[in-house]
Each structure stands twice: as structure tokens, then as C-alpha cells.
Backbone as a chain_set.jsonl record, in Angstrom:
{"seq": "MLAKEVAFPQAERFLAEKSKEWGEEGALRLDKENSFSDGDTLIALYDTIAYLDHGDEKQRLGGNMPIEVDMRTGTCRLLSFEEVLEYMNKGLIQ", "coords": {"N": [[142.06, 69.331, 118.502], [144.712, 70.597, 116.683], [147.14, 73.061, 117.489], [148.445, 75.894, 115.661], [151.156, 75.996, 116.136], [151.84, 73.366, 116.379], [150.877, 72.258, 114.045], [152.37, 73.48, 111.975], [155.038, 72.307, 112.205], [154.314, 69.696, 111.426], [153.638, 70.115, 108.734], [156.143, 70.982, 107.852], [157.703, 68.642, 108.103], [156.372, 67.015, 106.258], [156.835, 68.479, 103.895], [159.632, 68.275, 103.804], [159.969, 65.536, 103.285], [158.6, 65.294, 100.806], [160.144, 67.05, 99.269], [162.504, 65.644, 98.965], [161.68, 63.616, 97.234], [161.195, 65.177, 95.001], [163.704, 66.038, 94.327], [164.634, 68.332, 95.531], [165.727, 68.616, 98.021], [166.316, 70.32, 101.007], [166.154, 72.787, 99.767], [163.748, 74.073, 99.897], [161.225, 75.866, 101.781], [158.694, 76.453, 104.269], [156.342, 79.084, 103.827], [155.45, 80.764, 106.153], [154.385, 83.236, 106.779], [152.514, 83.811, 104.783], [150.823, 81.676, 104.889], [147.721, 80.161, 105.971], [144.738, 79.627, 107.998], [141.879, 77.602, 107.447], [138.973, 76.875, 108.505], [139.09, 73.714, 109.882], [141.612, 73.265, 108.943], [145.052, 73.869, 108.115], [146.524, 75.794, 105.711], [149.404, 75.518, 104.199], [151.764, 77.35, 102.673], [154.631, 77.274, 100.484], [157.992, 77.864, 99.299], [161.033, 78.421, 97.422], [164.065, 78.706, 99.295], [165.845, 80.567, 98.344], [164.167, 82.407, 97.097], [162.395, 83.188, 99.206], [164.146, 84.198, 101.203], [165.893, 85.913, 99.852], [164.593, 87.14, 97.795], [164.883, 86.325, 95.16], [163.578, 86.285, 92.195], [163.908, 84.618, 89.99], [164.217, 82.163, 91.096], [161.816, 81.571, 92.188], [159.067, 79.44, 92.823], [156.647, 78.051, 90.605], [153.359, 77.016, 90.175], [153.337, 75.238, 92.271], [151.736, 73.132, 94.603], [150.011, 73.97, 97.503], [150.345, 72.805, 100.931], [148.036, 70.974, 102.79], [147.13, 70.779, 106.12], [145.417, 68.751, 108.229], [143.974, 69.851, 111.009], [142.793, 68.438, 112.996], [143.755, 65.858, 112.947], [146.409, 65.946, 112.129], [147.222, 65.017, 109.711], [148.734, 65.316, 106.531], [148.597, 66.609, 103.198], [148.944, 67.321, 99.667], [147.276, 70.043, 98.158], [144.694, 69.861, 95.657], [144.599, 70.9, 92.188], [142.142, 72.092, 91.608], [141.261, 72.823, 94.17], [143.187, 74.716, 94.829], [142.583, 76.678, 92.923], [140.083, 77.486, 93.914], [140.85, 78.741, 96.332], [142.396, 80.752, 95.229], [140.452, 82.209, 93.866], [139.106, 83.215, 96.048], [140.93, 84.998, 96.9], [142.937, 84.245, 98.637], [145.218, 82.903, 97.968], [147.887, 83.753, 95.877]], "CA": [[142.445, 70.274, 117.459], [146.109, 71.014, 116.794], [147.47, 74.485, 117.386], [149.347, 76.178, 114.529], [152.528, 75.696, 116.568], [152.031, 71.932, 116.154], [150.552, 71.97, 112.65], [153.473, 73.884, 111.09], [156.063, 71.261, 112.131], [153.783, 68.594, 110.62], [153.804, 70.526, 107.336], [157.584, 71.015, 107.558], [158.145, 67.257, 107.895], [155.784, 66.584, 104.989], [157.58, 69.154, 102.83], [160.981, 67.692, 103.748], [159.86, 64.243, 102.6], [158.242, 65.531, 99.402], [161.252, 67.707, 98.556], [163.447, 64.576, 98.596], [161.118, 62.983, 96.034], [161.285, 66.123, 93.902], [165.095, 66.414, 94.109], [164.804, 69.694, 96.04], [166.009, 68.487, 99.449], [167.008, 71.447, 101.622], [166.023, 74.02, 98.993], [162.408, 74.625, 100.071], [160.819, 76.189, 103.155], [157.341, 76.991, 104.401], [156.132, 80.529, 103.845], [154.499, 80.869, 107.259], [153.757, 84.56, 106.739], [151.385, 83.808, 103.854], [149.987, 80.514, 105.149], [146.495, 80.585, 106.652], [143.802, 78.601, 108.458], [140.552, 77.572, 106.835], [138.232, 75.897, 109.295], [139.92, 72.755, 110.612], [142.825, 72.992, 108.183], [146.085, 74.872, 107.902], [147.005, 75.786, 104.334], [150.801, 75.917, 104.335], [152.426, 77.689, 101.414], [156.082, 77.102, 100.536], [158.727, 78.316, 98.124], [162.473, 78.183, 97.593], [164.748, 79.554, 100.267], [166.427, 81.68, 97.581], [163.137, 83.419, 96.899], [161.875, 83.68, 100.483], [165.15, 84.96, 101.959], [166.658, 86.878, 99.058], [163.742, 87.754, 96.781], [165.348, 85.948, 93.829], [162.407, 85.929, 91.389], [164.253, 83.513, 89.085], [164.139, 80.921, 91.864], [160.458, 81.412, 92.717], [158.327, 78.307, 92.276], [155.387, 78.313, 89.922], [152.55, 75.816, 90.043], [153.437, 74.33, 93.413], [150.492, 72.946, 95.331], [150.183, 74.135, 98.95], [150.126, 71.664, 101.813], [146.91, 71.071, 103.714], [147.285, 70.021, 107.354], [144.173, 68.567, 108.964], [144.339, 70.228, 112.376], [142.201, 67.471, 113.919], [144.522, 64.607, 112.938], [147.804, 66.166, 111.768], [147.467, 64.441, 108.394], [149.116, 66.298, 105.512], [148.495, 66.244, 101.776], [149.002, 68.459, 98.753], [145.986, 70.447, 97.613], [144.485, 69.621, 94.227], [144.56, 72.108, 91.368], [140.82, 72.696, 91.774], [141.231, 73.456, 95.491], [144.022, 75.92, 94.74], [141.793, 77.67, 92.19], [139.068, 78.015, 94.833], [141.522, 79.695, 97.232], [142.799, 81.904, 94.417], [139.234, 82.986, 93.628], [138.784, 83.88, 97.312], [141.992, 85.95, 97.174], [143.788, 83.765, 99.722], [146.476, 82.467, 97.344], [148.187, 84.551, 94.674]], "C": [[143.887, 70.706, 117.712], [146.218, 72.53, 116.739], [148.387, 74.667, 116.18], [150.787, 75.816, 114.876], [152.858, 74.214, 116.393], [151.821, 71.588, 114.677], [151.695, 72.354, 111.704], [154.604, 72.854, 111.065], [155.605, 70.017, 111.352], [153.986, 68.896, 109.13], [155.28, 70.553, 106.941], [158.122, 69.61, 107.303], [157.625, 66.719, 106.562], [156.553, 67.19, 103.817], [158.987, 68.576, 102.69], [160.959, 66.358, 103.008], [159.549, 64.423, 101.118], [159.413, 66.131, 98.632], [162.342, 66.703, 98.185], [162.985, 63.897, 97.313], [161.306, 63.866, 94.81], [162.725, 66.52, 93.562], [165.417, 67.819, 94.582], [165.153, 69.695, 97.529], [166.823, 69.68, 99.96], [166.835, 72.771, 100.909], [164.692, 74.734, 99.213], [162.118, 74.896, 101.547], [159.386, 76.696, 103.149], [157.371, 78.504, 104.402], [155.047, 80.788, 104.893], [153.736, 82.193, 107.238], [152.501, 84.587, 105.866], [150.495, 82.576, 103.975], [148.781, 80.964, 105.967], [145.677, 79.378, 107.093], [142.497, 78.749, 107.705], [139.762, 76.48, 107.547], [139.177, 75.024, 110.096], [141.212, 72.42, 109.877], [143.772, 74.187, 108.198], [146.521, 74.715, 106.462], [148.407, 76.388, 104.38], [151.414, 76.122, 102.947], [153.934, 77.497, 101.589], [156.695, 77.626, 99.246], [160.202, 78.003, 98.355], [163.033, 79.141, 98.638], [165.346, 80.767, 99.566], [165.406, 82.787, 97.357], [162.683, 84.021, 98.228], [162.873, 84.568, 101.223], [165.794, 86.092, 101.174], [165.85, 87.542, 97.946], [164.142, 87.425, 95.361], [164.176, 85.406, 93.008], [162.677, 84.761, 90.444], [164.135, 82.16, 89.776], [162.75, 80.66, 92.442], [159.764, 80.236, 92.031], [157.063, 78.79, 91.58], [154.622, 77.007, 89.802], [152.665, 74.84, 91.193], [152.121, 74.304, 94.183], [150.745, 73.091, 96.83], [149.877, 72.84, 99.708], [148.923, 71.949, 102.698], [147.232, 70.198, 104.925], [145.926, 69.958, 108.032], [144.5, 68.798, 110.44], [143.641, 69.364, 113.429], [143.084, 66.249, 114.059], [146.017, 64.797, 112.701], [148.183, 65.608, 110.413], [147.746, 65.552, 107.38], [148.909, 65.72, 104.119], [148.674, 67.509, 100.961], [147.592, 68.766, 98.269], [145.907, 70.074, 96.14], [144.482, 70.967, 93.498], [143.239, 72.839, 91.558], [140.709, 73.422, 93.116], [142.047, 74.746, 95.498], [143.261, 77.023, 94.016], [140.719, 78.294, 93.071], [139.688, 79.047, 95.772], [141.989, 80.941, 96.473], [141.597, 82.809, 94.171], [138.785, 83.749, 94.871], [139.84, 84.932, 97.686], [142.939, 85.537, 98.287], [145.141, 83.262, 99.233], [146.671, 83.307, 96.094], [148.681, 83.665, 93.562]], "O": [[144.237, 71.125, 118.815], [145.469, 73.192, 116.021], [149.028, 73.718, 115.73], [151.549, 75.381, 114.012], [154.028, 73.85, 116.271], [152.511, 70.728, 114.131], [151.965, 71.638, 110.739], [155.099, 72.545, 109.981], [156.416, 69.363, 110.697], [154.445, 68.044, 108.369], [155.628, 70.186, 105.818], [158.914, 69.41, 106.382], [158.352, 66.048, 105.829], [156.883, 66.491, 102.858], [159.478, 68.408, 101.574], [161.84, 66.086, 102.193], [160.165, 63.778, 100.269], [159.652, 65.769, 97.48], [163.036, 66.895, 97.187], [163.786, 63.635, 96.416], [161.548, 63.368, 93.711], [162.945, 67.264, 92.607], [166.364, 68.437, 94.096], [164.896, 70.68, 98.221], [167.879, 70.005, 99.417], [167.323, 73.792, 101.394], [164.518, 75.869, 98.772], [162.677, 74.255, 102.437], [158.919, 77.283, 102.173], [158.304, 79.124, 104.911], [153.882, 81.003, 104.56], [152.573, 82.251, 107.636], [151.542, 85.296, 106.169], [149.516, 82.446, 103.24], [148.812, 82.027, 106.587], [145.891, 78.259, 106.628], [142.065, 79.852, 107.371], [139.88, 75.3, 107.217], [139.971, 75.524, 110.894], [141.839, 71.398, 110.159], [143.355, 75.343, 108.281], [146.856, 73.61, 106.035], [148.579, 77.591, 104.571], [151.555, 75.182, 102.164], [154.448, 77.551, 102.706], [156.011, 77.806, 98.239], [160.569, 77.395, 99.361], [162.524, 80.246, 98.828], [165.357, 81.866, 100.12], [165.742, 83.969, 97.421], [162.597, 85.242, 98.355], [162.487, 85.58, 101.806], [166.194, 87.106, 101.746], [166.363, 88.406, 97.235], [163.787, 88.158, 94.437], [163.825, 84.23, 93.107], [161.765, 83.995, 90.132], [163.971, 81.132, 89.118], [162.531, 79.648, 93.109], [159.864, 80.063, 90.816], [156.493, 79.819, 91.941], [155.18, 75.997, 89.371], [152.148, 73.726, 91.111], [151.482, 75.338, 94.383], [151.608, 72.403, 97.375], [149.243, 71.921, 99.188], [148.805, 73.026, 103.282], [147.566, 69.023, 104.778], [145.347, 70.99, 108.37], [145.23, 68.012, 111.044], [143.875, 69.54, 114.624], [143.172, 65.659, 115.136], [146.812, 63.916, 113.029], [149.338, 65.711, 110.001], [147.081, 66.588, 107.375], [149.028, 64.515, 103.896], [148.573, 68.621, 101.479], [146.807, 67.856, 98.003], [146.928, 69.983, 95.457], [144.375, 72.026, 94.116], [143.214, 74.065, 91.656], [140.132, 74.506, 93.193], [141.646, 75.742, 96.098], [143.288, 78.177, 94.443], [140.468, 79.496, 92.987], [139.112, 80.114, 95.985], [141.977, 82.046, 97.013], [141.707, 84.032, 94.257], [138.158, 84.803, 94.765], [139.674, 85.665, 98.661], [143.666, 86.371, 98.826], [146.1, 83.204, 100.002], [145.726, 83.543, 95.342], [148.984, 84.153, 92.473]]}, "num_chains": 1, "name": "protein.A"}
């Protein structure tokens, strides 16, 4: 089982690769404060640096899917819309 200290860098690398695909390279960062564990997974939230560091609401992302890190294997993927809704219903994601 990976510790959060290992799982977060896995999520950071995944986000860096995805952000290149999305044309957002260097503009996004994990929101570690609001990320959480759920069983054997880390649910890593992220947003723009402009929003996280400066509170710029105009730069806040909407509809972004959190990253799931399997803490047994280190494998990362984006959550599905249905999975996000489940976490929202539990009050874990806003």
C-alpha cells in the first residue's frame, strides 16, 4: 500500500501529462488540502494555480474530473462522471 507521500507525486505526474494534452501545461496543480482517501484509493482534486493561489474565481475549473490513485499499484485515472456524483452525494466533493 502506497503512503499519501508517494501517491500524491503519482497524481502530480499524471496531471502533468494530462495537462499537456489539454493545452494547460503548467497551469494546473493538485489541491492537496481538499483531496482525500477512500479505502485503497486517493482522490486527488486539482484546479488552476490562479484559483488555488490567488482565489481568482474566473480561473476556477468547472467540470474537471478528479484523479484516482490506486494506492496498491500507483495506477492513476480520471474518475467518471457517475463516480464524481457519488462523492458529491456523500459531501466529499463540492
